[in-house]
Predicted model as a PDB file, atoms N, CA, C, CB and O in Angstrom, pLDDT in the B-factor column:
MODEL        1                                                                  
ATOM      1  N   MET A   1     -20.981 216.282  27.747  1.00 74.00           N  
ATOM      2  CA  MET A   1     -20.418 215.225  26.925  1.00 74.00           C  
ATOM      3  C   MET A   1     -21.386 214.834  25.808  1.00 74.00           C  
ATOM      4  CB  MET A   1     -20.076 214.006  27.787  1.00 74.00           C  
ATOM      5  O   MET A   1     -20.983 214.582  24.672  1.00 74.00           O  
ATOM      6  N   LYS A   2     -22.679 214.791  26.164  1.00 76.00           N  
ATOM      7  CA  LYS A   2     -23.684 214.398  25.182  1.00 76.00           C  
ATOM      8  C   LYS A   2     -23.750 215.408  24.039  1.00 76.00           C  
ATOM      9  CB  LYS A   2     -25.058 214.261  25.848  1.00 76.00           C  
ATOM     10  O   LYS A   2     -23.982 215.040  22.887  1.00 76.00           O  
ATOM     11  N   LYS A   3     -23.542 216.700  24.373  1.00 84.00           N  
ATOM     12  CA  LYS A   3     -23.592 217.738  23.350  1.00 84.00           C  
ATOM     13  C   LYS A   3     -22.445 217.606  22.365  1.00 84.00           C  
ATOM     14  CB  LYS A   3     -23.566 219.110  23.991  1.00 84.00           C  
ATOM     15  O   LYS A   3     -22.551 218.067  21.229  1.00 84.00           O  
ATOM     16  N   LEU A   4     -21.359 216.987  22.781  1.00 88.00           N  
ATOM     17  CA  LEU A   4     -20.211 216.783  21.903  1.00 88.00           C  
ATOM     18  C   LEU A   4     -20.349 215.497  21.085  1.00 88.00           C  
ATOM     19  CB  LEU A   4     -18.924 216.744  22.723  1.00 88.00           C  
ATOM     20  O   LEU A   4     -19.921 215.447  19.932  1.00 88.00           O  
ATOM     21  N   LEU A   5     -20.939 214.470  21.670  1.00 88.00           N  
ATOM     22  CA  LEU A   5     -21.030 213.172  21.004  1.00 88.00           C  
ATOM     23  C   LEU A   5     -22.023 213.146  19.845  1.00 88.00           C  
ATOM     24  CB  LEU A   5     -21.411 212.124  22.002  1.00 88.00           C  
ATOM     25  O   LEU A   5     -21.752 212.537  18.810  1.00 88.00           O  
ATOM     26  N   ILE A   6     -23.148 213.790  20.008  1.00 90.00           N  
ATOM     27  CA  ILE A   6     -24.178 213.732  18.966  1.00 90.00           C  
ATOM     28  C   ILE A   6     -23.684 214.355  17.658  1.00 90.00           C  
ATOM     29  CB  ILE A   6     -25.452 214.447  19.438  1.00 90.00           C  
ATOM     30  O   ILE A   6     -23.849 213.737  16.606  1.00 90.00           O  
ATOM     31  N   PRO A   7     -23.081 215.559  17.678  1.00 92.00           N  
ATOM     32  CA  PRO A   7     -22.542 216.075  16.406  1.00 92.00           C  
ATOM     33  C   PRO A   7     -21.402 215.216  15.863  1.00 92.00           C  
ATOM     34  CB  PRO A   7     -22.054 217.507  16.589  1.00 92.00           C  
ATOM     35  O   PRO A   7     -21.257 215.078  14.648  1.00 92.00           O  
ATOM     36  N   LEU A   8     -20.586 214.636  16.757  1.00 92.00           N  
ATOM     37  CA  LEU A   8     -19.492 213.774  16.319  1.00 92.00           C  
ATOM     38  C   LEU A   8     -20.027 212.540  15.597  1.00 92.00           C  
ATOM     39  CB  LEU A   8     -18.628 213.354  17.517  1.00 92.00           C  
ATOM     40  O   LEU A   8     -19.447 212.101  14.603  1.00 92.00           O  
ATOM     41  N   ILE A   9     -21.114 211.989  16.086  1.00 93.00           N  
ATOM     42  CA  ILE A   9     -21.733 210.829  15.445  1.00 93.00           C  
ATOM     43  C   ILE A   9     -22.261 211.204  14.059  1.00 93.00           C  
ATOM     44  CB  ILE A   9     -22.876 210.269  16.323  1.00 93.00           C  
ATOM     45  O   ILE A   9     -22.071 210.459  13.098  1.00 93.00           O  
ATOM     46  N   PHE A  10     -22.923 212.358  13.958  1.00 94.00           N  
ATOM     47  CA  PHE A  10     -23.441 212.793  12.660  1.00 94.00           C  
ATOM     48  C   PHE A  10     -22.318 213.078  11.669  1.00 94.00           C  
ATOM     49  CB  PHE A  10     -24.305 214.036  12.830  1.00 94.00           C  
ATOM     50  O   PHE A  10     -22.445 212.773  10.483  1.00 94.00           O  
ATOM     51  N   ILE A  11     -21.226 213.656  12.145  1.00 94.00           N  
ATOM     52  CA  ILE A  11     -20.078 213.906  11.273  1.00 94.00           C  
ATOM     53  C   ILE A  11     -19.503 212.585  10.770  1.00 94.00           C  
ATOM     54  CB  ILE A  11     -18.993 214.718  12.016  1.00 94.00           C  
ATOM     55  O   ILE A  11     -19.155 212.471   9.595  1.00 94.00           O  
ATOM     56  N   ALA A  12     -19.400 211.583  11.651  1.00 94.00           N  
ATOM     57  CA  ALA A  12     -18.893 210.273  11.237  1.00 94.00           C  
ATOM     58  C   ALA A  12     -19.803 209.644  10.180  1.00 94.00           C  
ATOM     59  CB  ALA A  12     -18.769 209.337  12.455  1.00 94.00           C  
ATOM     60  O   ALA A  12     -19.315 209.034   9.229  1.00 94.00           O  
ATOM     61  N   ILE A  13     -21.113 209.788  10.339  1.00 94.00           N  
ATOM     62  CA  ILE A  13     -22.056 209.250   9.360  1.00 94.00           C  
ATOM     63  C   ILE A  13     -21.871 209.939   8.008  1.00 94.00           C  
ATOM     64  CB  ILE A  13     -23.510 209.421   9.855  1.00 94.00           C  
ATOM     65  O   ILE A  13     -21.813 209.280   6.970  1.00 94.00           O  
ATOM     66  N   ILE A  14     -21.778 211.268   8.030  1.00 95.00           N  
ATOM     67  CA  ILE A  14     -21.634 212.026   6.782  1.00 95.00           C  
ATOM     68  C   ILE A  14     -20.323 211.677   6.084  1.00 95.00           C  
ATOM     69  CB  ILE A  14     -21.698 213.540   7.059  1.00 95.00           C  
ATOM     70  O   ILE A  14     -20.298 211.471   4.871  1.00 95.00           O  
ATOM     71  N   VAL A  15     -19.226 211.609   6.856  1.00 94.00           N  
ATOM     72  CA  VAL A  15     -17.926 211.264   6.262  1.00 94.00           C  
ATOM     73  C   VAL A  15     -17.962 209.861   5.670  1.00 94.00           C  
ATOM     74  CB  VAL A  15     -16.802 211.366   7.315  1.00 94.00           C  
ATOM     75  O   VAL A  15     -17.453 209.634   4.572  1.00 94.00           O  
ATOM     76  N   GLY A  16     -18.565 208.913   6.401  1.00 93.00           N  
ATOM     77  CA  GLY A  16     -18.656 207.546   5.903  1.00 93.00           C  
ATOM     78  C   GLY A  16     -19.468 207.440   4.625  1.00 93.00           C  
ATOM     79  O   GLY A  16     -19.068 206.750   3.687  1.00 93.00           O  
ATOM     80  N   LEU A  17     -20.605 208.119   4.584  1.00 94.00           N  
ATOM     81  CA  LEU A  17     -21.439 208.078   3.383  1.00 94.00           C  
ATOM     82  C   LEU A  17     -20.781 208.786   2.212  1.00 94.00           C  
ATOM     83  CB  LEU A  17     -22.792 208.701   3.662  1.00 94.00           C  
ATOM     84  O   LEU A  17     -20.866 208.323   1.074  1.00 94.00           O  
ATOM     85  N   PHE A  18     -20.124 209.911   2.486  1.00 93.00           N  
ATOM     86  CA  PHE A  18     -19.436 210.630   1.416  1.00 93.00           C  
ATOM     87  C   PHE A  18     -18.291 209.802   0.849  1.00 93.00           C  
ATOM     88  CB  PHE A  18     -18.910 211.974   1.927  1.00 93.00           C  
ATOM     89  O   PHE A  18     -18.101 209.736  -0.365  1.00 93.00           O  
ATOM     90  N   GLU A  19     -17.536 209.176   1.733  1.00 92.00           N  
ATOM     91  CA  GLU A  19     -16.392 208.372   1.283  1.00 92.00           C  
ATOM     92  C   GLU A  19     -16.864 207.149   0.503  1.00 92.00           C  
ATOM     93  CB  GLU A  19     -15.532 207.933   2.487  1.00 92.00           C  
ATOM     94  O   GLU A  19     -16.220 206.737  -0.462  1.00 92.00           O  
ATOM     95  N   GLN A  20     -17.979 206.573   0.918  1.00 91.00           N  
ATOM     96  CA  GLN A  20     -18.495 205.382   0.252  1.00 91.00           C  
ATOM     97  C   GLN A  20     -19.007 205.703  -1.158  1.00 91.00           C  
ATOM     98  CB  GLN A  20     -19.614 204.759   1.088  1.00 91.00           C  
ATOM     99  O   GLN A  20     -19.038 204.822  -2.017  1.00 91.00           O  
ATOM    100  N   SER A  21     -19.403 206.938  -1.395  1.00 92.00           N  
ATOM    101  CA  SER A  21     -19.950 207.290  -2.702  1.00 92.00           C  
ATOM    102  C   SER A  21     -18.868 207.511  -3.759  1.00 92.00           C  
ATOM    103  CB  SER A  21     -20.798 208.530  -2.581  1.00 92.00           C  
ATOM    104  O   SER A  21     -19.184 207.640  -4.942  1.00 92.00           O  
ATOM    105  N   LYS A  22     -17.605 207.556  -3.353  1.00 92.00           N  
ATOM    106  CA  LYS A  22     -16.512 207.758  -4.308  1.00 92.00           C  
ATOM    107  C   LYS A  22     -16.292 206.494  -5.144  1.00 92.00           C  
ATOM    108  CB  LYS A  22     -15.207 208.145  -3.567  1.00 92.00           C  
ATOM    109  O   LYS A  22     -16.733 205.404  -4.780  1.00 92.00           O  
ATOM    110  N   ASP A  23     -15.597 206.669  -6.278  1.00 93.00           N  
ATOM    111  CA  ASP A  23     -15.284 205.527  -7.135  1.00 93.00           C  
ATOM    112  C   ASP A  23     -14.355 204.542  -6.434  1.00 93.00           C  
ATOM    113  CB  ASP A  23     -14.650 206.001  -8.439  1.00 93.00           C  
ATOM    114  O   ASP A  23     -14.564 203.331  -6.502  1.00 93.00           O  
ATOM    115  N   LYS A  24     -13.330 205.062  -5.759  1.00 93.00           N  
ATOM    116  CA  LYS A  24     -12.402 204.221  -4.998  1.00 93.00           C  
ATOM    117  C   LYS A  24     -12.338 204.736  -3.565  1.00 93.00           C  
ATOM    118  CB  LYS A  24     -10.979 204.212  -5.650  1.00 93.00           C  
ATOM    119  O   LYS A  24     -11.480 205.555  -3.235  1.00 93.00           O  
ATOM    120  N   PRO A  25     -13.247 204.256  -2.707  1.00 92.00           N  
ATOM    121  CA  PRO A  25     -13.252 204.750  -1.327  1.00 92.00           C  
ATOM    122  C   PRO A  25     -12.033 204.254  -0.546  1.00 92.00           C  
ATOM    123  CB  PRO A  25     -14.539 204.317  -0.616  1.00 92.00           C  
ATOM    124  O   PRO A  25     -11.564 203.134  -0.748  1.00 92.00           O  
ATOM    125  N   ASN A  26     -11.538 205.097   0.337  1.00 93.00           N  
ATOM    126  CA  ASN A  26     -10.428 204.736   1.206  1.00 93.00           C  
ATOM    127  C   ASN A  26     -10.977 203.904   2.363  1.00 93.00           C  
ATOM    128  CB  ASN A  26      -9.679 206.007   1.727  1.00 93.00           C  
ATOM    129  O   ASN A  26     -11.786 204.390   3.153  1.00 93.00           O  
ATOM    130  N   ILE A  27     -10.540 202.663   2.460  1.00 95.00           N  
ATOM    131  CA  ILE A  27     -11.076 201.742   3.460  1.00 95.00           C  
ATOM    132  C   ILE A  27     -10.731 202.182   4.879  1.00 95.00           C  
ATOM    133  CB  ILE A  27     -10.550 200.336   3.213  1.00 95.00           C  
ATOM    134  O   ILE A  27     -11.483 201.904   5.814  1.00 95.00           O  
ATOM    135  N   TYR A  28      -9.610 202.862   5.046  1.00 96.00           N  
ATOM    136  CA  TYR A  28      -9.201 203.315   6.381  1.00 96.00           C  
ATOM    137  C   TYR A  28     -10.114 204.437   6.886  1.00 96.00           C  
ATOM    138  CB  TYR A  28      -7.736 203.796   6.359  1.00 96.00           C  
ATOM    139  O   TYR A  28     -10.429 204.494   8.075  1.00 96.00           O  
ATOM    140  N   ILE A  29     -10.532 205.316   5.997  1.00 94.00           N  
ATOM    141  CA  ILE A  29     -11.461 206.378   6.391  1.00 94.00           C  
ATOM    142  C   ILE A  29     -12.822 205.774   6.738  1.00 94.00           C  
ATOM    143  CB  ILE A  29     -11.606 207.433   5.256  1.00 94.00           C  
ATOM    144  O   ILE A  29     -13.457 206.187   7.708  1.00 94.00           O  
ATOM    145  N   LEU A  30     -13.267 204.801   5.951  1.00 95.00           N  
ATOM    146  CA  LEU A  30     -14.540 204.133   6.251  1.00 95.00           C  
ATOM    147  C   LEU A  30     -14.491 203.412   7.601  1.00 95.00           C  
ATOM    148  CB  LEU A  30     -14.891 203.133   5.137  1.00 95.00           C  
ATOM    149  O   LEU A  30     -15.431 203.503   8.390  1.00 95.00           O  
ATOM    150  N   CYS A  31     -13.408 202.705   7.860  1.00 96.00           N  
ATOM    151  CA  CYS A  31     -13.271 202.001   9.144  1.00 96.00           C  
ATOM    152  C   CYS A  31     -13.209 202.987  10.300  1.00 96.00           C  
ATOM    153  CB  CYS A  31     -12.016 201.115   9.145  1.00 96.00           C  
ATOM    154  O   CYS A  31     -13.779 202.735  11.362  1.00 96.00           O  
ATOM    155  N   GLY A  32     -12.528 204.097  10.105  1.00 95.00           N  
ATOM    156  CA  GLY A  32     -12.462 205.125  11.148  1.00 95.00           C  
ATOM    157  C   GLY A  32     -13.824 205.728  11.424  1.00 95.00           C  
ATOM    158  O   GLY A  32     -14.179 205.955  12.580  1.00 95.00           O  
ATOM    159  N   ALA A  33     -14.588 205.989  10.380  1.00 95.00           N  
ATOM    160  CA  ALA A  33     -15.928 206.554  10.556  1.00 95.00           C  
ATOM    161  C   ALA A  33     -16.836 205.575  11.288  1.00 95.00           C  
ATOM    162  CB  ALA A  33     -16.539 206.925   9.199  1.00 95.00           C  
ATOM    163  O   ALA A  33     -17.607 205.980  12.159  1.00 95.00           O  
ATOM    164  N   VAL A  34     -16.756 204.311  10.950  1.00 95.00           N  
ATOM    165  CA  VAL A  34     -17.567 203.295  11.636  1.00 95.00           C  
ATOM    166  C   VAL A  34     -17.139 203.171  13.094  1.00 95.00           C  
ATOM    167  CB  VAL A  34     -17.447 201.925  10.926  1.00 95.00           C  
ATOM    168  O   VAL A  34     -17.989 203.041  13.974  1.00 95.00           O  
ATOM    169  N   ALA A  35     -15.836 203.209  13.364  1.00 96.00           N  
ATOM    170  CA  ALA A  35     -15.334 203.094  14.741  1.00 96.00           C  
ATOM    171  C   ALA A  35     -15.794 204.282  15.582  1.00 96.00           C  
ATOM    172  CB  ALA A  35     -13.791 203.002  14.751  1.00 96.00           C  
ATOM    173  O   ALA A  35     -16.205 204.106  16.729  1.00 96.00           O  
ATOM    174  N   VAL A  36     -15.727 205.486  15.022  1.00 95.00           N  
ATOM    175  CA  VAL A  36     -16.176 206.675  15.762  1.00 95.00           C  
ATOM    176  C   VAL A  36     -17.673 206.600  16.021  1.00 95.00           C  
ATOM    177  CB  VAL A  36     -15.835 207.968  14.985  1.00 95.00           C  
ATOM    178  O   VAL A  36     -18.132 206.924  17.116  1.00 95.00           O  
ATOM    179  N   PHE A  37     -18.440 206.171  15.015  1.00 95.00           N  
ATOM    180  CA  PHE A  37     -19.879 206.033  15.174  1.00 95.00           C  
ATOM    181  C   PHE A  37     -20.221 205.010  16.263  1.00 95.00           C  
ATOM    182  CB  PHE A  37     -20.520 205.627  13.846  1.00 95.00           C  
ATOM    183  O   PHE A  37     -21.052 205.282  17.129  1.00 95.00           O  
ATOM    184  N   MET A  38     -19.587 203.843  16.219  1.00 95.00           N  
ATOM    185  CA  MET A  38     -19.883 202.800  17.205  1.00 95.00           C  
ATOM    186  C   MET A  38     -19.473 203.221  18.613  1.00 95.00           C  
ATOM    187  CB  MET A  38     -19.176 201.500  16.828  1.00 95.00           C  
ATOM    188  O   MET A  38     -20.190 202.945  19.575  1.00 95.00           O  
ATOM    189  N   TYR A  39     -18.323 203.888  18.740  1.00 94.00           N  
ATOM    190  CA  TYR A  39     -17.892 204.358  20.058  1.00 94.00           C  
ATOM    191  C   TYR A  39     -18.877 205.389  20.612  1.00 94.00           C  
ATOM    192  CB  TYR A  39     -16.475 204.962  19.978  1.00 94.00           C  
ATOM    193  O   TYR A  39     -19.242 205.337  21.787  1.00 94.00           O  
ATOM    194  N   GLY A  40     -19.302 206.320  19.768  1.00 93.00           N  
ATOM    195  CA  GLY A  40     -20.259 207.335  20.206  1.00 93.00           C  
ATOM    196  C   GLY A  40     -21.579 206.727  20.637  1.00 93.00           C  
ATOM    197  O   GLY A  40     -22.151 207.139  21.646  1.00 93.00           O  
ATOM    198  N   MET A  41     -22.066 205.759  19.889  1.00 92.00           N  
ATOM    199  CA  MET A  41     -23.313 205.088  20.262  1.00 92.00           C  
ATOM    200  C   MET A  41     -23.155 204.298  21.553  1.00 92.00           C  
ATOM    201  CB  MET A  41     -23.774 204.162  19.141  1.00 92.00           C  
ATOM    202  O   MET A  41     -24.074 204.253  22.370  1.00 92.00           O  
ATOM    203  N   MET A  42     -21.998 203.678  21.741  1.00 93.00           N  
ATOM    204  CA  MET A  42     -21.755 202.919  22.969  1.00 93.00           C  
ATOM    205  C   MET A  42     -21.787 203.842  24.188  1.00 93.00           C  
ATOM    206  CB  MET A  42     -20.400 202.184  22.890  1.00 93.00           C  
ATOM    207  O   MET A  42     -22.382 203.504  25.211  1.00 93.00           O  
ATOM    208  N   VAL A  43     -21.154 204.992  24.077  1.00 91.00           N  
ATOM    209  CA  VAL A  43     -21.124 205.930  25.199  1.00 91.00           C  
ATOM    210  C   VAL A  43     -22.509 206.494  25.471  1.00 91.00           C  
ATOM    211  CB  VAL A  43     -20.140 207.068  24.922  1.00 91.00           C  
ATOM    212  O   VAL A  43     -22.910 206.621  26.627  1.00 91.00           O  
ATOM    213  N   LEU A  44     -23.240 206.833  24.421  1.00 89.00           N  
ATOM    214  CA  LEU A  44     -24.585 207.380  24.612  1.00 89.00           C  
ATOM    215  C   LEU A  44     -25.543 206.363  25.216  1.00 89.00           C  
ATOM    216  CB  LEU A  44     -25.136 207.875  23.292  1.00 89.00           C  
ATOM    217  O   LEU A  44     -26.328 206.709  26.099  1.00 89.00           O  
ATOM    218  N   THR A  45     -25.495 205.124  24.759  1.00 88.00           N  
ATOM    219  CA  THR A  45     -26.434 204.127  25.259  1.00 88.00           C  
ATOM    220  C   THR A  45     -26.035 203.563  26.618  1.00 88.00           C  
ATOM    221  CB  THR A  45     -26.558 203.005  24.268  1.00 88.00           C  
ATOM    222  O   THR A  45     -26.847 202.900  27.263  1.00 88.00           O  
ATOM    223  N   SER A  46     -24.817 203.806  27.064  1.00 86.00           N  
ATOM    224  CA  SER A  46     -24.426 203.306  28.380  1.00 86.00           C  
ATOM    225  C   SER A  46     -25.153 204.053  29.492  1.00 86.00           C  
ATOM    226  CB  SER A  46     -22.913 203.429  28.567  1.00 86.00           C  
ATOM    227  O   SER A  46     -25.254 203.548  30.610  1.00 86.00           O  
ATOM    228  N   LYS A  47     -25.654 205.238  29.204  1.00 78.00           N  
ATOM    229  CA  LYS A  47     -26.381 206.040  30.191  1.00 78.00           C  
ATOM    230  C   LYS A  47     -27.847 205.637  30.311  1.00 78.00           C  
ATOM    231  CB  LYS A  47     -26.288 207.505  29.830  1.00 78.00           C  
ATOM    232  O   LYS A  47     -28.504 206.000  31.287  1.00 78.00           O  
ATOM    233  N   VAL A  48     -28.366 204.900  29.345  1.00 78.00           N  
ATOM    234  CA  VAL A  48     -29.773 204.516  29.332  1.00 78.00           C  
ATOM    235  C   VAL A  48     -29.959 203.292  30.221  1.00 78.00           C  
ATOM    236  CB  VAL A  48     -30.263 204.229  27.881  1.00 78.00           C  
ATOM    237  O   VAL A  48     -29.265 202.291  30.039  1.00 78.00           O  
ATOM    238  N   PRO A  49     -30.881 203.353  31.176  1.00 79.00           N  
ATOM    239  CA  PRO A  49     -31.095 202.190  32.045  1.00 79.00           C  
ATOM    240  C   PRO A  49     -31.764 201.045  31.284  1.00 79.00           C  
ATOM    241  CB  PRO A  49     -31.950 202.583  33.259  1.00 79.00           C  
ATOM    242  O   PRO A  49     -32.530 201.265  30.346  1.00 79.00           O  
ATOM    243  N   SER A  50     -31.461 199.842  31.702  1.00 75.00           N  
ATOM    244  CA  SER A  50     -32.009 198.665  31.048  1.00 75.00           C  
ATOM    245  C   SER A  50     -33.468 198.473  31.445  1.00 75.00           C  
ATOM    246  CB  SER A  50     -31.185 197.418  31.401  1.00 75.00           C  
ATOM    247  O   SER A  50     -33.845 198.705  32.593  1.00 75.00           O  
ATOM    248  N   LYS A  51     -34.277 198.049  30.490  1.00 76.00           N  
ATOM    249  CA  LYS A  51     -35.683 197.779  30.773  1.00 76.00           C  
ATOM    250  C   LYS A  51     -35.812 196.547  31.667  1.00 76.00           C  
ATOM    251  CB  LYS A  51     -36.475 197.580  29.461  1.00 76.00           C  
ATOM    252  O   LYS A  51     -36.713 196.470  32.502  1.00 76.00           O  
ATOM    253  N   LYS A  52     -34.911 195.593  31.488  1.00 75.00           N  
ATOM    254  CA  LYS A  52     -34.944 194.370  32.287  1.00 75.00           C  
ATOM    255  C   LYS A  52     -34.698 194.680  33.766  1.00 75.00           C  
ATOM    256  CB  LYS A  52     -33.898 193.365  31.772  1.00 75.00           C  
ATOM    257  O   LYS A  52     -35.328 194.074  34.632  1.00 75.00           O  
ATOM    258  N   ASP A  53     -33.793 195.610  34.064  1.00 68.00           N  
ATOM    259  CA  ASP A  53     -33.525 195.978  35.447  1.00 68.00           C  
ATOM    260  C   ASP A  53     -34.762 196.558  36.112  1.00 68.00           C  
ATOM    261  CB  ASP A  53     -32.381 196.975  35.517  1.00 68.00           C  
ATOM    262  O   ASP A  53     -35.025 196.282  37.282  1.00 68.00           O  
ATOM    263  N   ASN A  54     -35.521 197.358  35.375  1.00 65.00           N  
ATOM    264  CA  ASN A  54     -36.747 197.950  35.925  1.00 65.00           C  
ATOM    265  C   ASN A  54     -37.781 196.882  36.225  1.00 65.00           C  
ATOM    266  CB  ASN A  54     -37.330 198.981  34.955  1.00 65.00           C  
ATOM    267  O   ASN A  54     -38.477 196.969  37.237  1.00 65.00           O  
ATOM    268  N   GLU A  55     -37.898 195.875  35.371  1.00 63.00           N  
ATOM    269  CA  GLU A  55     -38.861 194.797  35.601  1.00 63.00           C  
ATOM    270  C   GLU A  55     -38.484 193.988  36.833  1.00 63.00           C  
ATOM    271  CB  GLU A  55     -38.947 193.880  34.374  1.00 63.00           C  
ATOM    272  O   GLU A  55     -39.364 193.589  37.596  1.00 63.00           O  
ATOM    273  N   GLU A  56     -37.184 193.735  37.045  1.00 64.00           N  
ATOM    274  CA  GLU A  56     -36.749 192.977  38.211  1.00 64.00           C  
ATOM    275  C   GLU A  56     -37.011 193.750  39.492  1.00 64.00           C  
ATOM    276  CB  GLU A  56     -35.269 192.633  38.100  1.00 64.00           C  
ATOM    277  O   GLU A  56     -37.380 193.146  40.500  1.00 64.00           O  
ATOM    278  N   GLU A  57     -36.834 195.063  39.487  1.00 62.00           N  
ATOM    279  CA  GLU A  57     -37.109 195.878  40.659  1.00 62.00           C  
ATOM    280  C   GLU A  57     -38.591 195.856  40.995  1.00 62.00           C  
ATOM    281  CB  GLU A  57     -36.638 197.312  40.436  1.00 62.00           C  
ATOM    282  O   GLU A  57     -38.953 195.799  42.170  1.00 62.00           O  
ATOM    283  N   GLU A  58     -39.455 195.900  39.987  1.00 63.00           N  
ATOM    284  CA  GLU A  58     -40.900 195.865  40.218  1.00 63.00           C  
ATOM    285  C   GLU A  58     -41.330 194.525  40.789  1.00 63.00           C  
ATOM    286  CB  GLU A  58     -41.656 196.147  38.921  1.00 63.00           C  
ATOM    287  O   GLU A  58     -42.218 194.475  41.640  1.00 63.00           O  
ATOM    288  N   GLU A  59     -40.709 193.421  40.331  1.00 63.00           N  
ATOM    289  CA  GLU A  59     -41.036 192.106  40.855  1.00 63.00           C  
ATOM    290  C   GLU A  59     -40.630 191.991  42.329  1.00 63.00           C  
ATOM    291  CB  GLU A  59     -40.348 191.016  40.023  1.00 63.00           C  
ATOM    292  O   GLU A  59     -41.352 191.389  43.123  1.00 63.00           O  
ATOM    293  N   ASN A  60     -39.496 192.555  42.691  1.00 63.00           N  
ATOM    294  CA  ASN A  60     -39.030 192.509  44.069  1.00 63.00           C  
ATOM    295  C   ASN A  60     -39.915 193.359  44.970  1.00 63.00           C  
ATOM    296  CB  ASN A  60     -37.580 192.981  44.159  1.00 63.00           C  
ATOM    297  O   ASN A  60     -40.092 193.012  46.138  1.00 63.00           O  
ATOM    298  N   ASP A  61     -40.469 194.436  44.484  1.00 60.00           N  
ATOM    299  CA  ASP A  61     -41.346 195.293  45.270  1.00 60.00           C  
ATOM    300  C   ASP A  61     -42.680 194.609  45.559  1.00 60.00           C  
ATOM    301  CB  ASP A  61     -41.581 196.613  44.544  1.00 60.00           C  
ATOM    302  O   ASP A  61     -43.284 194.840  46.607  1.00 60.00           O  
ATOM    303  N   ASP A  62     -43.145 193.757  44.622  1.00 54.00           N  
ATOM    304  CA  ASP A  62     -44.428 193.083  44.780  1.00 54.00           C  
ATOM    305  C   ASP A  62     -44.385 192.017  45.862  1.00 54.00           C  
ATOM    306  CB  ASP A  62     -44.853 192.464  43.472  1.00 54.00           C  
ATOM    307  O   ASP A  62     -45.420 191.699  46.448  1.00 54.00           O  
ATOM    308  N   GLU A  63     -43.224 191.464  46.140  1.00 55.00           N  
ATOM    309  CA  GLU A  63     -43.123 190.346  47.094  1.00 55.00           C  
ATOM    310  C   GLU A  63     -43.254 190.779  48.506  1.00 55.00           C  
ATOM    311  CB  GLU A  63     -41.835 189.632  46.932  1.00 55.00           C  
ATOM    312  O   GLU A  63     -43.191 189.950  49.414  1.00 55.00           O  
TER     313      GLU A  63                                                      
ENDMDL                                                                          
END                                                                             
């Protein structure tokens, strides 16, 4: 899944930047590119453990 999301995120960035550089950018394409980018980042970062959770586990181990 990660191998599919990273290129999808880069494609969304490129499409968004390309569309924004036009004289009259299509707002729907820009919104779609931002939505795809945000969704991809949400899925990728959901796998990363929270730093706060690790600190709480270490505090419980010390007691």
